[in-house]
C-alpha atoms as one frame of an Amber mdcrd trajectory, in Angstrom:
protein
 -21.807 -28.448  18.383 -20.365 -31.178  16.073 -18.042 -29.989  13.277 -17.327
 -32.007  10.124 -13.743 -32.595  10.059 -11.957 -30.728   7.178  -8.896 -32.458
   5.597  -6.379 -29.969   3.852  -5.555 -31.111   0.533  -1.879 -32.237   0.137
   0.388 -30.146  -2.088   0.132 -32.489  -5.271  -3.624 -32.204  -5.285  -3.374
 -28.480  -5.014  -1.142 -28.502  -8.107  -3.627 -30.753  -9.908  -6.511 -28.272
  -8.987  -4.654 -25.160 -10.231  -3.672 -26.815 -13.459  -7.125 -28.126 -14.228
  -9.601 -26.117 -16.547 -13.351 -26.599 -16.523 -13.697 -25.757 -20.354 -11.916
 -24.776 -23.388 -10.666 -21.114 -23.627 -12.389 -18.622 -25.922 -10.714 -16.421
 -28.109 -10.119 -13.775 -25.292  -8.881 -16.137 -22.729  -6.484 -17.689 -25.441
  -4.777 -14.089 -25.545  -4.341 -14.284 -21.626  -3.192 -17.738 -21.633  -0.140
 -16.601 -24.098   0.356 -13.651 -21.790   0.425 -16.028 -18.668   2.279 -18.974
 -20.346   5.496 -17.895 -18.936   4.193 -18.141 -15.274   2.878 -21.706 -15.222
   6.118 -23.318 -13.703   6.521 -25.003 -10.600   7.772 -21.742  -8.768   3.946
 -21.074  -8.429   3.126 -20.075  -4.660   0.660 -23.081  -4.484   3.588 -25.163
  -4.000   4.823 -27.672  -1.587   5.894 -25.022   0.846   2.501 -23.623   0.834
   0.557 -26.704   1.761   0.046 -28.000   5.445   0.816 -31.422   6.314  -2.345
 -33.663   6.216  -3.647 -34.416   9.558  -5.066 -37.832  10.223  -7.249 -36.769
  12.896  -8.141 -33.331  14.067  -8.817 -34.612  17.679  -5.370 -35.625  18.025
  -4.155 -32.039  17.915  -2.361 -31.227  21.199  -1.947 -28.070  22.874  -4.085
 -26.035  25.549  -5.067 -23.068  23.477  -6.996 -24.987  20.605  -8.967 -22.620
  18.474 -10.898 -25.355  16.941 -12.214 -26.608  20.348 -15.976 -27.070  19.866
 -16.651 -26.005  23.531 -15.488 -22.354  22.893 -17.836 -22.037  19.684 -20.304
 -19.381  20.207 -24.215 -20.092  19.683 -25.954 -18.068  17.278 -29.521 -17.917
  16.715 -29.597 -17.788  13.030 -27.077 -17.414   9.953 -27.319 -13.839   9.769
 -26.225 -13.482  13.319 -23.244 -15.949  12.735 -22.087 -14.082   9.667 -22.284
 -10.892  11.489 -19.878 -12.258  14.182 -17.522 -13.605  11.558 -17.185 -10.183
   9.845 -16.713  -8.588  13.393 -13.602 -10.741  13.510 -12.549  -9.999  10.109
 -12.737  -6.388  10.787 -10.315  -6.617  13.666  -7.732  -8.012  11.361  -7.156
  -4.489   9.812  -6.028  -3.340  13.224  -2.762  -4.546  14.062  -2.152  -1.921
  16.790  -4.872  -3.200  19.044  -5.430  -6.684  18.093  -3.793  -9.945  17.535
  -4.434  -9.916  13.810  -3.283 -13.471  13.064  -5.058 -15.049  16.111  -8.269
 -13.197  15.109  -8.238 -14.396  11.487  -7.535 -18.062  12.634 -10.492 -17.841
  14.934 -12.669 -16.259  12.304 -11.811 -19.586  10.135 -12.062 -21.918  12.941
 -15.678 -20.560  13.862 -16.797 -21.001  10.064 -15.416 -24.374  10.249 -17.252
 -25.434  13.406 -20.374 -24.155  11.721 -20.000 -26.748   8.992 -22.240 -29.948
   9.730 -24.087 -27.877  12.457 -27.556 -26.751  12.829 -26.421 -23.359  11.114
 -24.770 -24.257   7.916 -22.454 -21.406   6.623 -22.954 -20.156   3.155 -21.068
 -18.269   0.600 -20.982 -14.907   2.780 -19.668 -16.973   5.574 -16.923 -18.207
   3.678 -16.064 -15.031   1.943 -15.909 -13.382   5.234 -13.136 -15.918   6.303
 -11.198 -15.142   3.202 -11.814 -11.237   3.823 -10.341 -11.807   7.381  -7.064
 -13.456   5.972  -6.986 -10.772   3.226  -7.106  -7.914   5.740  -4.445  -9.850
   7.836  -2.346  -9.943   4.923  -2.686  -6.369   4.266  -1.968  -5.330   8.034
   1.413  -8.093   8.107   2.702  -6.110   5.063   2.202  -2.680   6.288   3.911
  -3.702   9.527   6.868  -4.869   7.559   6.952  -1.768   5.401   6.853   0.411
   8.739   9.879  -1.708  10.110  11.915  -1.449   7.126  11.161   2.287   6.681
  12.289   2.988  10.327   8.495   3.791  11.450   6.331   2.607  14.404   6.680
  -1.060  14.605   4.723  -1.268  18.004   2.094  -3.529  15.898   4.595  -6.285
  15.827   4.114  -7.084  19.521   0.414  -7.634  18.963   1.406 -10.432  16.451
   4.395 -11.778  18.102   2.373 -14.750  19.971   0.173 -15.688  17.051   2.422
 -18.433  15.713   1.425 -20.450  18.832  -2.094 -21.249  17.821  -2.534 -24.844
  18.245  -4.754 -26.580  15.635  -4.365 -28.274  12.162  -4.067 -24.894  10.138
  -0.708 -24.276   8.428   0.932 -21.650  10.371   1.143 -17.864   9.516   3.817
 -15.610  10.322   4.071 -13.077   7.318   1.708 -11.415   4.597   2.915 -14.283
   2.101   1.609 -16.908   4.643  -1.799 -15.131   5.029  -2.184 -14.955   1.138
  -1.383 -18.518   0.947  -3.992 -19.371   3.653  -6.574 -17.580   1.651  -5.813
 -19.221  -1.722  -5.529 -22.657  -0.189  -9.054 -22.105   1.490 -10.500 -20.854
  -1.807  -9.020 -23.988  -3.669 -10.213 -26.337  -0.987 -13.617 -25.209  -0.803
 -13.803 -25.209  -4.441 -12.959 -28.770  -4.730 -15.130 -29.733  -1.948 -18.266
 -28.119  -4.001 -16.984 -30.022  -7.019 -16.923 -33.424  -5.044 -20.393 -32.574
  -3.726 -19.388 -32.133  -0.084 -20.237 -28.350  -0.075 -23.824 -27.334  -0.905
 -24.650 -24.854  -3.790 -25.445 -22.122  -0.996 -21.814 -22.184   0.216 -20.268
 -22.390  -3.289 -17.051 -19.950  -4.032 -18.096 -17.148  -6.143 -16.452 -13.954
  -7.884 -16.032 -12.293  -4.546 -14.358 -15.200  -3.261 -11.646 -14.959  -6.112
 -11.318 -11.274  -5.578 -10.363 -11.779  -1.851  -7.697 -14.246  -2.620  -6.381
 -11.960  -5.478  -6.734  -9.249  -3.317  -4.696 -10.481  -0.739  -1.943 -11.208
  -2.948  -2.142  -7.744  -4.352  -1.871  -6.500  -0.601   0.929  -8.873   0.302
   3.741  -6.893  -1.724   5.764  -9.768  -2.082   7.648 -10.955  -5.218   5.258
 -13.921  -6.241   2.368 -11.477  -5.942   1.882 -10.746  -9.556   2.184 -14.163
 -10.993  -0.083 -15.739  -8.194  -2.910 -12.992  -8.814  -2.593 -13.684 -12.607
  -2.901 -17.435 -12.071  -6.218 -16.794 -10.124  -7.432 -14.578 -12.871  -6.777
 -17.179 -15.064  -8.736 -19.735 -13.392 -11.623 -17.237 -13.295 -11.618 -16.901
 -16.975 -11.659 -20.505 -17.539 -14.064 -21.385 -14.934 -17.579 -22.869 -15.610
 -19.569 -20.704 -13.027 -17.380 -17.765 -12.138 -16.330 -14.888 -14.197 -13.857
 -11.990 -13.423 -15.231  -8.400 -12.785 -13.427  -5.166 -12.679 -12.152  -5.834
  -9.022 -10.523  -8.806 -10.387  -8.675  -7.063 -13.161  -7.913  -3.996 -10.786
  -6.512  -6.227  -8.314  -3.971  -7.988 -10.537  -2.665  -4.447 -11.868  -2.128
  -3.445  -8.385  -0.242  -6.497  -7.754   2.007  -5.521 -10.538   2.203  -1.987
  -9.362   3.221  -2.787  -5.559   4.682  -6.067  -5.640   8.210  -6.622  -3.847
   9.751  -8.567  -6.658  13.229  -7.637  -8.020  11.857  -6.348 -11.222   9.172
  -4.269  -9.247   8.689  -0.624 -10.687  10.261   1.187  -7.795  13.036  -0.949
  -7.385  13.899  -0.798 -11.324  13.669   3.142 -11.054  16.022   3.071  -8.136
  18.465   0.888 -10.236  17.721   3.529 -13.082  16.766   0.577 -15.445  14.069
   2.697 -16.800  13.384   0.065 -19.955  12.474  -2.714 -17.550  10.254  -0.549
 -15.384   8.136   0.552 -18.307   7.985  -3.174 -19.538   6.497  -3.792 -15.984
   4.144  -1.167 -16.380   3.200  -2.283 -19.791   2.397  -5.820 -18.290  -0.005
  -4.024 -15.945  -1.665  -1.891 -18.834  -2.352  -5.152 -20.631  -5.065  -6.128
 -18.213  -6.853  -2.828 -18.895  -6.784  -3.572 -22.667  -7.977  -7.301 -21.920
 -10.780  -5.607 -20.015 -11.785  -3.530 -22.918 -11.356  -6.447 -25.207 -13.593
  -8.503 -23.082 -16.250  -5.822 -22.748 -16.241  -5.376 -26.341 -17.135  -9.085
 -26.877 -19.594  -9.666 -24.263 -20.815  -6.214 -23.373 -21.208  -7.522 -20.023
 -20.631  -4.373 -17.624 -18.761  -6.649 -15.038 -16.009  -6.404 -17.665 -16.086
  -2.814 -18.472 -13.022  -0.960 -17.374 -13.812   1.664 -14.751 -12.117   4.626
 -13.297 -10.232   2.456 -11.022  -8.971   0.301 -13.559  -7.529   3.322 -15.386
  -5.986   5.078 -12.214  -4.266   1.704 -11.401  -2.567   1.552 -14.818  -1.862
   5.239 -14.603  -0.150   4.538 -11.122   1.997   1.758 -12.696   3.262   4.334
 -15.340   3.700   7.115 -12.792   6.091   5.010 -10.712   8.458   4.737 -13.508
   9.719   8.197 -13.120  10.320   8.655 -17.013   8.835  11.247 -19.200   7.483
   8.669 -21.846   5.889   6.659 -18.899   4.393   9.731 -17.435   2.966  10.873
 -20.907   1.464   7.602 -21.371  -0.431   8.081 -17.997  -1.389  11.399 -19.337
  -2.699   9.765 -22.385  -4.766   7.343 -20.231  -6.291  10.291 -18.328  -7.462
  11.827 -21.674  -8.735   8.562 -22.845 -10.992   8.251 -19.593 -12.156  11.735
 -19.912 -13.319  11.145 -23.299 -15.096   7.838 -22.526 -16.743   9.550 -19.749
 -17.866  12.608 -21.863 -19.105  10.277 -24.593 -21.144   8.009 -22.108 -21.862
   9.843 -19.292 -21.135   6.821 -17.181 -20.271   7.649 -13.595 -18.383   4.585
 -13.309 -15.625   6.359 -15.670 -15.845   9.745 -14.344 -12.112  10.838 -13.340
 -11.995  12.091  -9.721  -9.326  13.554  -7.326  -7.682  10.217  -7.060  -7.165
   9.875 -10.666  -5.716  13.372 -11.188  -3.772  13.271  -8.115  -1.954   9.988
  -9.713  -1.083  11.777 -12.566   0.279  14.828 -10.528   2.211  12.460  -8.502
   3.668  10.910 -11.625   4.735  14.386 -12.971   6.319  14.788  -9.395   8.601
  11.838  -9.732   9.499  12.823 -13.383  12.604  14.852 -13.953  11.619  17.263
 -16.859  11.516  20.785 -17.208   7.677  20.212 -18.084   6.811  18.535 -14.710
   5.704  21.496 -12.656   3.949  23.144 -15.770   1.916  19.924 -16.184   1.055
  19.705 -12.510   0.123  23.199 -11.921  -2.120  22.896 -14.995  -3.900  19.862
 -13.426  -4.209  21.590 -10.278  -5.801  24.480 -11.791  -8.138  22.279 -14.031
  -9.340  20.710 -10.704  -9.890  24.068  -8.949 -11.866  25.543 -11.628 -13.742
  22.318 -12.622 -16.920  23.283 -10.574 -17.152  19.601  -9.600 -16.965  19.111
  -6.024 -15.766  15.498  -6.660 -12.783  16.946  -8.748 -11.676  19.583  -6.002
  -8.187  18.907  -4.886  -7.253  17.833  -1.396  -4.321  18.010   0.741  -2.536
  15.104  -1.133  -2.862  16.729  -4.538  -1.299  20.096  -3.324   1.415  17.977
  -1.766   2.129  16.109  -5.104   2.540  19.654  -6.640   4.796  20.760  -3.864
   6.753  17.430  -4.458   6.990  18.464  -8.317   8.278  21.832  -7.287  10.867
  20.449  -4.830  12.455  18.190  -7.623  12.200  20.948  -9.970  15.565  22.769
 -11.218  13.662  26.021 -10.914  15.588  28.549  -8.544  12.258  30.064  -7.199
  10.975  26.754  -6.087  11.068  27.533  -2.413   8.801  30.597  -2.879   6.397
  28.658  -5.148   6.232  25.576  -2.593   5.253  28.267   0.194   2.758  29.702
  -2.117   1.076  26.492  -2.696   1.122  25.643   1.222  -0.310  28.938   1.865
  -3.057  28.261  -0.709  -3.903  24.954   0.722  -4.120  26.323   4.080  -6.401
  29.196   2.872  -8.710  26.953   1.341  -8.785  24.590   4.776  -9.782  27.768
   6.527 -12.219  28.646   4.226 -13.747  25.087   3.897 -17.318  24.984   5.722
 -18.034  21.232   5.687 -16.081  18.896   8.188 -15.259  16.475   5.611 -13.975
  19.150   2.952 -12.026  20.707   5.843 -10.660  17.606   6.919  -9.551  16.768
   3.299  -7.929  20.253   3.142  -5.720  19.913   6.201  -2.064  20.151   5.405
  -0.407  17.124   6.679   3.241  16.737   8.112   4.274  15.461   4.682   2.765
  18.636   2.928   5.053  20.693   5.393   8.207  18.237   5.011   7.837  18.256
   1.188   7.905  22.280   1.015  11.118  22.086   3.232  12.675  19.647   0.797
  12.177  22.412  -1.895  14.002  24.877   0.208  16.760  22.423   1.093  17.368
  22.026  -2.879  17.313  25.375  -3.837  20.464  26.260  -6.230  19.835  29.775
  -7.090  22.107  32.916  -6.506  22.771  34.455  -2.905  19.708  36.164  -2.590
  17.568  33.117  -3.662  19.344  30.635  -1.293  18.834  33.236   1.569  15.118
  33.488   0.799  14.913  29.811   0.753  16.398  29.438   4.169  14.102  32.003
   5.672  11.264  30.348   4.159  12.389  26.851   5.647  12.552  28.422   9.005
   9.135  29.915   8.678   7.897  26.576   7.480   9.457  24.960  10.717   7.756
  27.270  12.918   4.288  26.961  11.346   4.420  23.284  11.642   4.803  23.640
  15.431   1.966  26.278  15.903  -0.911  24.735  17.791  -3.252  25.695  14.965
  -1.239  23.200  12.688  -2.323  20.167  14.916   1.070  18.529  13.896   4.444
  18.531  15.429   7.726  18.529  13.511   9.138  14.862  13.240  12.859  13.528
  12.719  12.446  14.231   8.879  11.437  17.634   9.386  14.613  18.421  11.608
  16.713  16.572   9.259  15.456  18.474   6.096  15.995  21.981   8.077  19.733
  20.787   8.805  19.973  19.722   5.220  18.950  23.366   4.172  21.348  24.852
   6.690  24.124  22.843   5.165  23.463  23.592   1.433  22.250  27.290   1.836
  24.835  28.600   4.374  28.447  28.513   3.977  30.775  26.781   6.485  31.690
  28.884   9.644  30.450  30.039  12.972  26.840  31.265  11.460  26.045  27.749
   9.975  27.486  26.114  13.488  25.172  28.495  15.356  22.118  27.913  13.366
  22.505  24.112  13.051  22.986  23.919  16.943  19.882  25.756  17.480  18.051
  23.317  15.067  19.628  20.103  16.899  18.707  21.443  20.511  15.102  21.681
  19.383  15.025  18.238  17.777  16.612  16.970  21.038  14.122  18.751  23.296
  11.325  17.419  21.050  12.709  13.854  21.395  13.192  13.697  17.510  16.955
  13.600  17.222  17.534  10.237  15.694  20.201   8.893  13.517  18.914  10.881
  10.435  19.118  14.113  12.637  22.432  13.221  13.866  23.788  12.367  10.229
  22.886  15.739   9.041  24.231  17.474  11.906  27.539  15.818  11.323  27.569
  17.038   7.729  26.545  20.654   8.666  28.708  21.670  11.617  32.483  21.565
  11.815  34.278  18.770  13.761  34.919  20.728  16.744  31.353  21.864  17.012
  29.974  18.137  16.596  32.316  17.035  19.184  30.639  19.623  21.810  27.396
  18.762  20.804  27.860  14.967  21.036  30.161  15.005  24.039  30.120  11.563
  25.776  29.097   9.629  22.718  31.076   6.618  22.082  33.586   6.915  19.119
  35.245   4.360  17.095  39.179   4.305  16.385  38.864   6.712  13.556  36.898
   9.119  15.842  33.387   8.396  14.063  30.540   8.855  16.701  28.182   5.764
  17.123  24.677   7.447  16.834  23.435   4.062  17.634  24.742   4.732  21.389
  22.913   8.295  21.610  20.858   8.804  24.852  17.189   7.147  24.186  15.705
  10.479  25.434  16.852  12.156  22.095  14.790   9.970  20.211  11.958   9.021
  22.625   9.138  10.492  20.287  10.079   9.086  17.056   7.711   6.709  15.570
């Protein structure tokens, strides 16, 4: 099979492409140009660092594992079969625990390139599937990085470790940012070739193509994600034959909400920089406003904000953890409910995801009203009579989380009541899907334990909270739960012991029993050891950690703990 050589554009050419507009802006695009004008500097991701060296001749590429080798190109009977094969490769890019995701995405791209100039010419669906592969790869790489950073299971990394060794003329991919850049580079290159006449009408990029590239940036979680997603949206608004739709705007909002940039919402909240966090949230909501303006001007249903647009905007405000921001998220829900009531449009119908978003916002907001509002929303969902709005385990977990952060002295009892209500609804559910949706997760149990560990009532209330904590620990390890306590579970129970029991023999005895359980379960990692040190006295700690190396100040080195203690930590 003969493949037409693909010459990657140089960096300068890409910068020219991204800066070119197809036609003058209308009134709407003028407003977004003003909004985006501060992001048109040379710091854009489509920079020299993004673009690959131009290959003089693909045939000169060395290396034994060349994914562009035409001898390895599968034969297909028609385009439909070829596209199905490409899609199968793209789907594998979302499974980092069992697939070399980078190689799979690169293989998908290579097969698409080898189709060009052959008897089966690829079409727009083929091209979009390649972008989908890199988008899924991007998401997987971002998840691996997040799990690693959070001390989670990073076994997936081993499946991508050798991916950088692919020998072809493609720019190398190692990170989520690299994958997002690859998708963007492919999009701009394909678009340029179409405009030059070397790509047929049947393979021209479309709205879906742009949405895949914007979505890749949104999933990447990198600092540059919001600006690069915005630039691609701006190109769509200026485009001669491509127009953004709801997915385009929603993805840009997601990029703002989940980016890893220094001024991203969660980092600003951690730094207690609430003013900047709210400003970032307002930046995200601006896209909701722009969509509403666009829809009013054109009446084009593709530009009508839908429930996902509103929910994404609510998410950005909910992450601020500030009362005024959460009230803004609440106002957006009320606006959405009014729109749905007036229009009856199912695309505007608030569902469990939207309500849970607002409950989660209240769970992050330190206000005496938080639990009241969260409970009201839960009650509204339960009494709605609408199966689309019935709460799930995540909803209940968010309400429990709100109680855990409440100053209410009865929060342990209230959290237990919510956990029991969830279990009752799970047991009463008849359909398998509903039963699964209502199954308490380990996060549900751990958040209920967190409420116990933070109880600040009188002696009777604290004693009750400790009893509840041990009842929850027992419940999570029962066979019927289908779960096993993890390191967070045991560390939280130890923290409850430290907070709810006074120093002395009783606290030593109880904490020792918890530690031994964690050790037996292979869940005694550094988090458990850290809480153990804060809970028992120095003599008891020395007995429990006998043989563990200590520094000159007598501090135990938790990194040298026997591997068996934490063998099951993921």
